[in-house]
KOLKOL-408211 format. One record per residue (C-alpha): residue in one letter; chain; y, z, x. Coordinates in steps of 0.05 Angstrom, whole numbers, padded with zeros to 5 digits, m for minus. Example, Ala and Ser with C-alpha at 12.3 -4.5 7.8 and 13.67 -1.06 7.14 Angstrom:
! KOLKOL-408211
@r=a | c=A | y=m00090 | z=00156 | x=00246
@r=s | c=A | y=m00021 | z=00143 | x=00273
This chain:
! KOLKOL-408211
@r=x | c=A | y=01940 | z=02244 | x=01639
@r=x | c=A | y=01933 | z=02180 | x=01604
@r=x | c=A | y=01950 | z=02113 | x=01631
@r=x | c=A | y=01960 | z=02044 | x=01604
@r=x | c=A | y=01946 | z=01986 | x=01650
@r=x | c=A | y=01969 | z=01912 | x=01619
@r=x | c=A | y=01942 | z=01855 | x=01641
@r=x | c=A | y=01880 | z=01901 | x=01662
@r=x | c=A | y=01827 | z=01834 | x=01662
@r=x | c=A | y=01870 | z=01801 | x=01723
@r=x | c=A | y=01862 | z=01801 | x=01794
@r=x | c=A | y=01909 | z=01861 | x=01804
@r=x | c=A | y=01902 | z=01897 | x=01743
@r=x | c=A | y=01825 | z=01910 | x=01761
@r=x | c=A | y=01843 | z=01943 | x=01818
@r=x | c=A | y=01891 | z=01982 | x=01781
@r=x | c=A | y=01847 | z=02005 | x=01736
@r=x | c=A | y=01799 | z=02024 | x=01797
@r=x | c=A | y=01852 | z=02066 | x=01823
@r=x | c=A | y=01872 | z=02096 | x=01758
@r=x | c=A | y=01793 | z=02118 | x=01747
@r=x | c=A | y=01788 | z=02141 | x=01824
@r=x | c=A | y=01845 | z=02188 | x=01809
@r=x | c=A | y=01821 | z=02212 | x=01747
@r=x | c=A | y=01869 | z=02184 | x=01700
@r=x | c=A | y=01843 | z=02175 | x=01620
@r=x | c=A | y=01845 | z=02098 | x=01632
@r=x | c=A | y=01869 | z=02047 | x=01577
@r=x | c=A | y=01863 | z=01974 | x=01595
@r=x | c=A | y=01906 | z=01921 | x=01559
@r=x | c=A | y=01873 | z=01858 | x=01547
@r=x | c=A | y=01870 | z=01803 | x=01503
@r=x | c=A | y=01804 | z=01800 | x=01462
@r=x | c=A | y=01780 | z=01739 | x=01495
@r=x | c=A | y=01784 | z=01766 | x=01568
@r=x | c=A | y=01731 | z=01771 | x=01620
@r=x | c=A | y=01713 | z=01837 | x=01626
@r=x | c=A | y=01672 | z=01827 | x=01687
@r=x | c=A | y=01707 | z=01872 | x=01728
@r=x | c=A | y=01713 | z=01929 | x=01676
@r=x | c=A | y=01647 | z=01955 | x=01667
@r=x | c=A | y=01660 | z=02025 | x=01673
@r=x | c=A | y=01641 | z=02061 | x=01612
@r=x | c=A | y=01704 | z=02113 | x=01622
@r=x | c=A | y=01757 | z=02049 | x=01603
@r=x | c=A | y=01783 | z=02053 | x=01545
@r=x | c=A | y=01804 | z=01983 | x=01511
@r=x | c=A | y=01866 | z=01963 | x=01468
@r=x | c=A | y=01894 | z=01885 | x=01450
@r=x | c=A | y=01966 | z=01894 | x=01449
@r=x | c=A | y=01996 | z=01841 | x=01394
@r=x | c=A | y=02056 | z=01820 | x=01440
@r=x | c=A | y=02071 | z=01758 | x=01401
@r=x | c=A | y=02081 | z=01793 | x=01335
@r=x | c=A | y=02136 | z=01851 | x=01346
@r=x | c=A | y=02120 | z=01887 | x=01280
@r=x | c=A | y=02051 | z=01889 | x=01286
@r=x | c=A | y=02057 | z=01910 | x=01355
@r=x | c=A | y=02100 | z=01971 | x=01329
@r=x | c=A | y=02049 | z=01982 | x=01276
@r=x | c=A | y=01994 | z=01983 | x=01324
@r=x | c=A | y=02025 | z=02027 | x=01378
@r=x | c=A | y=02052 | z=02075 | x=01318
@r=x | c=A | y=01973 | z=02082 | x=01297
@r=x | c=A | y=01951 | z=02090 | x=01371
@r=x | c=A | y=02003 | z=02149 | x=01374
@r=x | c=A | y=01975 | z=02175 | x=01308
@r=x | c=A | y=01898 | z=02175 | x=01336
@r=x | c=A | y=01905 | z=02186 | x=01407
@r=x | c=A | y=01978 | z=02206 | x=01426
@r=x | c=A | y=02025 | z=02167 | x=01473
@r=x | c=A | y=02008 | z=02147 | x=01542
@r=x | c=A | y=02035 | z=02190 | x=01601
@r=x | c=A | y=02041 | z=02124 | x=01641
@r=x | c=A | y=02049 | z=02056 | x=01629
@r=x | c=A | y=02036 | z=02003 | x=01684
@r=x | c=A | y=02062 | z=01927 | x=01655
@r=x | c=A | y=02021 | z=01885 | x=01698
@r=x | c=A | y=02006 | z=01837 | x=01644
@r=x | c=A | y=02043 | z=01765 | x=01657
@r=x | c=A | y=02033 | z=01695 | x=01684
@r=x | c=A | y=02032 | z=01670 | x=01752
@r=x | c=A | y=02018 | z=01592 | x=01739
@r=x | c=A | y=02023 | z=01549 | x=01662
@r=x | c=A | y=02027 | z=01483 | x=01647
@r=x | c=A | y=02092 | z=01490 | x=01602
@r=x | c=A | y=02144 | z=01531 | x=01650
@r=x | c=A | y=02179 | z=01555 | x=01586
@r=x | c=A | y=02113 | z=01604 | x=01577
@r=x | c=A | y=02133 | z=01642 | x=01640
@r=x | c=A | y=02199 | z=01671 | x=01599
@r=x | c=A | y=02161 | z=01672 | x=01533
@r=x | c=A | y=02101 | z=01716 | x=01568
@r=x | c=A | y=02142 | z=01753 | x=01636
@r=x | c=A | y=02207 | z=01770 | x=01601
@r=x | c=A | y=02204 | z=01757 | x=01523
@r=x | c=A | y=02137 | z=01801 | x=01520
@r=x | c=A | y=02164 | z=01840 | x=01562
@r=x | c=A | y=02226 | z=01858 | x=01516
@r=x | c=A | y=02180 | z=01860 | x=01455
@r=x | c=A | y=02133 | z=01914 | x=01489
@r=x | c=A | y=02192 | z=01959 | x=01514
@r=x | c=A | y=02228 | z=01967 | x=01439
@r=x | c=A | y=02156 | z=01969 | x=01404
@r=x | c=A | y=02145 | z=02032 | x=01449
@r=x | c=A | y=02210 | z=02068 | x=01432
@r=x | c=A | y=02205 | z=02042 | x=01361
@r=x | c=A | y=02135 | z=02076 | x=01348
@r=x | c=A | y=02146 | z=02139 | x=01386
@r=x | c=A | y=02095 | z=02120 | x=01448
@r=x | c=A | y=02152 | z=02122 | x=01502
@r=x | c=A | y=02117 | z=02145 | x=01567
@r=x | c=A | y=02140 | z=02184 | x=01617
@r=x | c=A | y=02144 | z=02134 | x=01664
@r=x | c=A | y=02140 | z=02056 | x=01660
@r=x | c=A | y=02121 | z=02021 | x=01720
@r=x | c=A | y=02136 | z=01942 | x=01719
@r=x | c=A | y=02100 | z=01896 | x=01768
@r=x | c=A | y=02150 | z=01851 | x=01786
@r=x | c=A | y=02150 | z=01807 | x=01844
@r=x | c=A | y=02191 | z=01787 | x=01914
@r=x | c=A | y=02199 | z=01718 | x=01886
@r=x | c=A | y=02245 | z=01749 | x=01841
@r=x | c=A | y=02291 | z=01754 | x=01898
@r=x | c=A | y=02282 | z=01681 | x=01915
@r=x | c=A | y=02295 | z=01655 | x=01988
@r=x | c=A | y=02318 | z=01699 | x=02047
@r=x | c=A | y=02360 | z=01680 | x=02114
@r=x | c=A | y=02330 | z=01621 | x=02145
@r=x | c=A | y=02364 | z=01623 | x=02199
@r=x | c=A | y=02368 | z=01693 | x=02222
@r=x | c=A | y=02303 | z=01712 | x=02183
@r=x | c=A | y=02335 | z=01774 | x=02167
@r=x | c=A | y=02294 | z=01818 | x=02119
@r=x | c=A | y=02306 | z=01810 | x=02041
@r=x | c=A | y=02343 | z=01880 | x=02023
@r=x | c=A | y=02350 | z=01901 | x=01951
@r=x | c=A | y=02424 | z=01902 | x=01960
@r=x | c=A | y=02417 | z=01823 | x=01966
@r=x | c=A | y=02441 | z=01791 | x=01905
@r=x | c=A | y=02371 | z=01765 | x=01866
@r=x | c=A | y=02378 | z=01688 | x=01870
@r=x | c=A | y=02307 | z=01665 | x=01846
@r=x | c=A | y=02292 | z=01588 | x=01847
@r=x | c=A | y=02233 | z=01591 | x=01806
@r=x | c=A | y=02215 | z=01587 | x=01741
@r=x | c=A | y=02166 | z=01643 | x=01754
@r=x | c=A | y=02220 | z=01687 | x=01797
@r=x | c=A | y=02280 | z=01675 | x=01742
@r=x | c=A | y=02229 | z=01700 | x=01692
@r=x | c=A | y=02209 | z=01765 | x=01725
@r=x | c=A | y=02279 | z=01775 | x=01737
@r=x | c=A | y=02298 | z=01780 | x=01670
@r=x | c=A | y=02241 | z=01822 | x=01648
@r=x | c=A | y=02267 | z=01866 | x=01704
@r=x | c=A | y=02340 | z=01867 | x=01666
@r=x | c=A | y=02302 | z=01883 | x=01603
@r=x | c=A | y=02274 | z=01943 | x=01639
@r=x | c=A | y=02341 | z=01968 | x=01663
@r=x | c=A | y=02375 | z=01965 | x=01604
@r=x | c=A | y=02332 | z=02007 | x=01565
@r=x | c=A | y=02344 | z=02076 | x=01560
@r=x | c=A | y=02278 | z=02109 | x=01529
@r=x | c=A | y=02244 | z=02126 | x=01586
@r=x | c=A | y=02245 | z=02126 | x=01666
@r=x | c=A | y=02222 | z=02062 | x=01704
@r=x | c=A | y=02197 | z=02041 | x=01766
@r=x | c=A | y=02200 | z=01965 | x=01793
@r=x | c=A | y=02159 | z=01937 | x=01845
@r=x | c=A | y=02168 | z=01867 | x=01884
@r=x | c=A | y=02102 | z=01862 | x=01922
@r=x | c=A | y=02102 | z=01799 | x=01974
@r=x | c=A | y=02036 | z=01760 | x=01978
@r=x | c=A | y=01984 | z=01798 | x=01944
@r=x | c=A | y=01915 | z=01786 | x=01974
@r=x | c=A | y=01843 | z=01817 | x=01964
@r=x | c=A | y=01770 | z=01806 | x=01934
@r=x | c=A | y=01774 | z=01755 | x=01877
@r=x | c=A | y=01843 | z=01731 | x=01889
@r=x | c=A | y=01847 | z=01653 | x=01894
@r=x | c=A | y=01910 | z=01620 | x=01922
@r=x | c=A | y=01889 | z=01647 | x=01993
@r=x | c=A | y=01825 | z=01635 | x=01978
@r=x | c=A | y=01838 | z=01564 | x=01979
@r=x | c=A | y=01866 | z=01567 | x=02057
@r=x | c=A | y=01798 | z=01607 | x=02075
@r=x | c=A | y=01760 | z=01552 | x=02053
@r=x | c=A | y=01800 | z=01498 | x=02078
@r=x | c=A | y=01798 | z=01536 | x=02143
@r=x | c=A | y=01714 | z=01545 | x=02131
@r=x | c=A | y=01710 | z=01477 | x=02127
@r=x | c=A | y=01750 | z=01455 | x=02189
@r=x | c=A | y=01815 | z=01437 | x=02165
@r=x | c=A | y=01889 | z=01471 | x=02167
@r=x | c=A | y=01943 | z=01444 | x=02144
@r=x | c=A | y=02016 | z=01482 | x=02142
@r=x | c=A | y=02077 | z=01463 | x=02102
@r=x | c=A | y=02142 | z=01441 | x=02137
@r=x | c=A | y=02150 | z=01442 | x=02213
@r=x | c=A | y=02188 | z=01503 | x=02222
@r=x | c=A | y=02133 | z=01564 | x=02213
@r=x | c=A | y=02140 | z=01603 | x=02158
@r=x | c=A | y=02152 | z=01679 | x=02166
@r=x | c=A | y=02100 | z=01715 | x=02115
@r=x | c=A | y=02086 | z=01785 | x=02095
@r=x | c=A | y=02029 | z=01814 | x=02057
@r=x | c=A | y=02007 | z=01867 | x=02016
@r=x | c=A | y=01928 | z=01878 | x=02008
@r=x | c=A | y=01917 | z=01891 | x=01929
@r=x | c=A | y=01887 | z=01958 | x=01941
@r=x | c=A | y=01946 | z=01979 | x=01976
@r=x | c=A | y=01984 | z=01956 | x=01922
@r=x | c=A | y=01946 | z=01990 | x=01867
@r=x | c=A | y=01958 | z=02053 | x=01911
@r=x | c=A | y=02034 | z=02039 | x=01916
@r=x | c=A | y=02040 | z=02034 | x=01839
@r=x | c=A | y=02007 | z=02104 | x=01832
@r=x | c=A | y=02044 | z=02136 | x=01882
@r=x | c=A | y=02108 | z=02112 | x=01848
@r=x | c=A | y=02075 | z=02149 | x=01782
@r=x | c=A | y=02058 | z=02212 | x=01819
@r=x | c=A | y=02129 | z=02217 | x=01852
@r=x | c=A | y=02190 | z=02255 | x=01833
@r=x | c=A | y=02241 | z=02214 | x=01874
@r=x | c=A | y=02215 | z=02149 | x=01849
@r=x | c=A | y=02259 | z=02146 | x=01778
@r=x | c=A | y=02293 | z=02092 | x=01759
@r=x | c=A | y=02277 | z=02051 | x=01828
@r=x | c=A | y=02259 | z=01995 | x=01855
@r=x | c=A | y=02213 | z=01982 | x=01918
@r=x | c=A | y=02192 | z=01915 | x=01957
@r=x | c=A | y=02113 | z=01927 | x=01971
@r=x | c=A | y=02083 | z=01897 | x=02036
@r=x | c=A | y=02046 | z=01926 | x=02095
@r=x | c=A | y=02101 | z=01932 | x=02141
@r=x | c=A | y=02085 | z=01873 | x=02187
@r=x | c=A | y=02109 | z=01803 | x=02194
@r=x | c=A | y=02059 | z=01743 | x=02212
@r=x | c=A | y=02070 | z=01662 | x=02210
@r=x | c=A | y=02033 | z=01615 | x=02171
@r=x | c=A | y=01997 | z=01595 | x=02238
@r=x | c=A | y=01981 | z=01667 | x=02264
@r=x | c=A | y=01957 | z=01685 | x=02195
@r=x | c=A | y=01910 | z=01618 | x=02197
@r=x | c=A | y=01880 | z=01639 | x=02264
@r=x | c=A | y=01868 | z=01693 | x=02241
@r=x | c=A | y=01824 | z=01678 | x=02184
@r=x | c=A | y=01797 | z=01627 | x=02239
@r=x | c=A | y=01780 | z=01686 | x=02283
@r=x | c=A | y=01740 | z=01725 | x=02226
@r=x | c=A | y=01706 | z=01665 | x=02202
@r=x | c=A | y=01676 | z=01654 | x=02272
@r=x | c=A | y=01694 | z=01581 | x=02262
@r=x | c=A | y=01704 | z=01551 | x=02336
@r=x | c=A | y=01739 | z=01493 | x=02315
@r=x | c=A | y=01802 | z=01477 | x=02264
@r=x | c=A | y=01839 | z=01415 | x=02257
@r=x | c=A | y=01911 | z=01442 | x=02253
@r=x | c=A | y=01968 | z=01398 | x=02227
@r=x | c=A | y=02037 | z=01409 | x=02196
@r=x | c=A | y=02062 | z=01364 | x=02132
@r=x | c=A | y=02133 | z=01345 | x=02119
@r=x | c=A | y=02154 | z=01387 | x=02063
@r=x | c=A | y=02174 | z=01318 | x=02027
@r=x | c=A | y=02100 | z=01302 | x=02034
@r=x | c=A | y=02083 | z=01371 | x=02007
@r=x | c=A | y=02133 | z=01363 | x=01948
@r=x | c=A | y=02100 | z=01297 | x=01924
@r=x | c=A | y=02030 | z=01333 | x=01927
@r=x | c=A | y=02054 | z=01396 | x=01888
@r=x | c=A | y=02090 | z=01340 | x=01829
@r=x | c=A | y=02015 | z=01301 | x=01833
@r=x | c=A | y=01979 | z=01360 | x=01818
@r=x | c=A | y=02025 | z=01384 | x=01761
@r=x | c=A | y=02017 | z=01324 | x=01731
@r=x | c=A | y=01945 | z=01319 | x=01741
@r=x | c=A | y=01945 | z=01387 | x=01710
@r=x | c=A | y=01982 | z=01366 | x=01645
@r=x | c=A | y=01928 | z=01302 | x=01640
@r=x | c=A | y=01875 | z=01346 | x=01638
@r=x | c=A | y=01899 | z=01409 | x=01612
@r=x | c=A | y=01889 | z=01449 | x=01669
@r=x | c=A | y=01935 | z=01500 | x=01700
@r=x | c=A | y=01940 | z=01479 | x=01779
@r=x | c=A | y=01945 | z=01521 | x=01840
@r=x | c=A | y=02000 | z=01468 | x=01871
@r=x | c=A | y=02048 | z=01452 | x=01825
@r=x | c=A | y=02128 | z=01446 | x=01826
@r=x | c=A | y=02138 | z=01520 | x=01820
@r=x | c=A | y=02086 | z=01530 | x=01883
@r=x | c=A | y=02129 | z=01479 | x=01924
@r=x | c=A | y=02184 | z=01520 | x=01922
@r=x | c=A | y=02144 | z=01582 | x=01944
@r=x | c=A | y=02113 | z=01543 | x=01998
@r=x | c=A | y=02186 | z=01509 | x=02020
@r=x | c=A | y=02210 | z=01577 | x=02034
@r=x | c=A | y=02208 | z=01598 | x=02108
@r=x | c=A | y=02230 | z=01677 | x=02108
@r=x | c=A | y=02183 | z=01721 | x=02060
@r=x | c=A | y=02204 | z=01784 | x=02100
@r=x | c=A | y=02226 | z=01844 | x=02064
@r=x | c=A | y=02253 | z=01916 | x=02075
@r=x | c=A | y=02204 | z=01965 | x=02054
@r=x | c=A | y=02242 | z=02034 | x=02084
@r=x | c=A | y=02256 | z=02054 | x=02019
@r=x | c=A | y=02178 | z=02057 | x=02001
@r=x | c=A | y=02161 | z=02086 | x=02068
@r=x | c=A | y=02226 | z=02137 | x=02057
@r=x | c=A | y=02211 | z=02157 | x=01981
@r=x | c=A | y=02135 | z=02153 | x=01977
@r=x | c=A | y=02105 | z=02158 | x=02043
@r=x | c=A | y=02081 | z=02098 | x=02044
@r=x | c=A | y=02035 | z=02070 | x=02105
@r=x | c=A | y=01983 | z=02013 | x=02091
@r=x | c=A | y=01916 | z=02029 | x=02091
@r=x | c=A | y=01895 | z=01958 | x=02111
@r=x | c=A | y=01930 | z=01915 | x=02162
@r=x | c=A | y=01919 | z=01842 | x=02149
@r=x | c=A | y=01865 | z=01836 | x=02193
@r=x | c=A | y=01826 | z=01899 | x=02164
@r=x | c=A | y=01844 | z=01869 | x=02088
@r=x | c=A | y=01815 | z=01797 | x=02108
@r=x | c=A | y=01756 | z=01819 | x=02140
@r=x | c=A | y=01740 | z=01860 | x=02071
@r=x | c=A | y=01763 | z=01805 | x=02031
@r=x | c=A | y=01725 | z=01745 | x=02062
@r=x | c=A | y=01657 | z=01794 | x=02066
@r=x | c=A | y=01666 | z=01796 | x=01995
@r=x | c=A | y=01678 | z=01722 | x=01982
@r=x | c=A | y=01608 | z=01715 | x=02023
@r=x | c=A | y=01571 | z=01768 | x=01981
@r=x | c=A | y=01593 | z=01739 | x=01919
@r=x | c=A | y=01584 | z=01667 | x=01940
@r=x | c=A | y=01645 | z=01640 | x=01945
@r=x | c=A | y=01636 | z=01621 | x=02016
@r=x | c=A | y=01579 | z=01599 | x=02063
@r=x | c=A | y=01560 | z=01643 | x=02122
């Protein structure tokens, strides 16, 4: 069985490739020619640089691929932007390039048996912040970030095509070895400081990246998972404070200065960070889209369909995943011992 994983050089993509190889798939990694291949060293990996920016060339490229190798049995479309200097790039990469890819797959005779779209819980927007009821798939999608809106549009394109079955995955906060946003909080706590956003604690949910990779292949291999969508989380709910204290305990830090910043201050900080990024030409972790994510208090989602259809149970509850991640950060020199 042949699988194509797009965005294979990224954080999640690398673990998807590892899971594919572990399961014995003929594994193709969709990456740009300029992408870092540090985590893609296995000699079994085959590479392809897909021309999403040119529909005609992409169709020609896929047609030639089918002639030489045959169509992929499965595709995990993981490629996308999570941060950018120009917000219109979210639509260009996350949505429009998905549309072009879907059309080229059909036009070239490269339709897979199943297409997995890696979306995001952000495409649903804020949950109920009074009762903290879990977000359900029957809830209306009301994304309030440009990133979330671009992901929702990509989902629309996937649902509208009729050439092949699909599954859409909505992971919540994805963490693990090599992830950089949560690492910033780990690094801050290591230095003895923990500042949370807002005075009402966030209810947050997580999925360890290895569990997410496993879910993608459960969706591929399970016959029930056809033209469906699933929230992906480990099933537990935490607060931003309990998350920080767990990190502190794993790090072995006795004393950490804690505080909660008003959301107005966080908003200004995110805006300033974004402006600095534009001036120096660097994508910043803190930006105006990120502020909306930090502002959201309810990140709880209902994973009952995931558990029922795919019989999913997380192998990595949060503490186990954090321990493995922190150990990796230390070994790689990202954190001091």
